[in-house]
C-alpha positions in Angstrom: -19.4 178.5 74.8 -20.9 181.8 74.6 -20.6 184.1 77.9 -22.0 187.1 76.9 -24.2 187.1 74.1 -24.8 190.4 72.8 -28.6 190.2 70.2 -29.8 193.5 68.7 -34.1 193.4 68.8 -35.7 195.7 66.7 -39.2 193.7 66.9 -39.3 192.3 63.6 -40.8 188.4 62.7 -36.3 188.4 61.9 -36.4 190.0 64.7 -38.1 187.9 67.2 -36.5 184.1 65.2 -33.1 186.1 66.7 -34.3 186.1 69.3 -35.8 182.7 70.1 -32.9 181.5 68.7 -30.7 183.9 71.4 -32.8 182.3 74.1 -31.9 178.4 72.6 -28.5 178.5 73.0 -28.5 180.5 76.5 -30.3 177.2 77.6 -27.2 175.6 76.7 -25.0 177.6 78.8 -26.0 180.3 80.6 -24.7 183.2 79.5 -24.6 186.3 80.9 -27.8 188.5 78.1 -27.4 191.6 76.5 -30.1 193.2 74.7 -29.9 195.8 72.3 -32.7 198.3 69.9 -31.0 201.1 68.0 -33.1 204.2 67.5 -31.9 206.2 64.0 -29.8 209.0 65.6 -32.4 213.2 66.0 -31.4 214.1 62.6 -33.9 211.0 61.3 -36.4 213.4 62.6 -37.2 215.7 60.7 -40.3 216.8 60.0 -42.0 217.1 56.2 -43.0 220.7 56.6 -39.0 221.9 55.0 -36.9 219.8 56.5 -37.4 220.6 60.7 -36.0 219.6 63.8 -39.7 217.6 64.5 -39.2 217.2 69.2 -42.7 215.0 68.8 -42.2 213.0 66.2 -38.8 211.7 68.3 -40.1 211.3 71.5 -42.7 208.5 69.5 -39.8 207.2 68.0 -38.0 207.2 71.8 -41.5 205.2 73.1 -41.5 203.5 70.7 -38.3 201.7 70.8 -38.7 201.6 74.7 -42.2 199.1 73.7 -39.2 197.1 71.4 -37.1 197.2 73.8 -39.4 196.3 76.5 -41.1 193.4 73.9 -37.6 191.9 73.9 -36.7 192.2 77.3 -40.3 190.5 78.5 -39.6 187.6 77.0 -36.1 186.1 78.0 -37.8 187.1 80.5 -40.3 185.0 81.0 -38.4 182.0 79.2 -37.1 182.3 82.5 -33.7 184.3 81.6 -32.2 187.1 83.4 -31.4 190.0 80.9 -30.4 193.2 80.9 -31.5 195.8 78.3 -31.2 199.1 77.0 -32.5 201.7 74.0 -29.2 202.9 71.8 -29.5 206.0 69.2 -27.7 206.9 67.0 -26.4 204.5 63.3 -26.9 200.6 63.8 -23.6 199.2 62.7 -21.8 201.8 65.1 -23.9 201.5 68.1 -24.5 197.6 67.9 -20.6 197.1 66.9 -19.3 199.5 69.7 -21.9 197.8 72.1 -20.7 194.6 72.2 -17.1 195.8 71.9 -18.0 197.7 75.5 -19.5 195.5 76.9 -17.2 192.7 75.6 -19.9 190.6 73.8 -18.4 187.4 72.3 -21.2 186.8 70.4 -24.0 189.1 68.6 -27.4 187.8 67.6 -29.6 189.5 64.6 -31.6 189.3 62.3 -31.9 188.7 58.7 -34.4 188.9 55.5 -33.4 188.6 52.1 -34.8 191.7 49.8 -36.7 191.4 46.9 -34.9 193.1 45.1 -31.8 194.1 44.0 -33.0 198.2 43.4 -33.6 197.0 47.7 -30.6 196.0 48.5 -29.0 198.6 46.8 -31.2 201.5 49.2 -31.3 200.2 52.7 -27.5 197.1 52.0 -27.8 195.3 54.8 -27.2 195.3 58.4 -26.0 191.9 58.5 -22.9 192.7 56.4 -22.0 196.0 57.6 -22.0 194.6 61.0 -20.4 191.3 59.2 -17.6 193.8 58.9 -17.3 195.3 61.7 -18.2 193.9 65.0 -15.8 193.2 67.4 -16.6 189.4 67.7 -18.5 186.4 65.9 -22.1 187.8 64.4 -25.2 184.6 63.9 -27.6 186.3 61.1 -30.6 184.4 61.9 -32.3 183.9 58.3 -36.6 185.2 58.8 -38.2 181.9 56.0 
């Protein structure tokens, strides 16, 4: 059974489904649980005013991602699980894969929602697919229904 599970959590419905699956798996063997929320890098917080970096927007996003992390930690803690959490900053795939390697995770759990159109798939790509290609361990992709 898995000894160290990393859950990448974004607070979305697919993310909440992934959290429920990770929680259920933790009931089987009491693995060490780690929860991460990945915030985009500061370059992503360019305001609409001529492409100028907006530190206020970055602070708002930091608070938002801390709130997402705290929500996930609370949900798992209420189920009786000890869990460690951290907000990571950077490209989601790179940060999740790096953190999994750093903590020695043997499973990464992520949520996924099928995109409606080919244009959406082309434009945004699939975090799950990219993560599977770059992960140092197994990846469980929980599909939102």
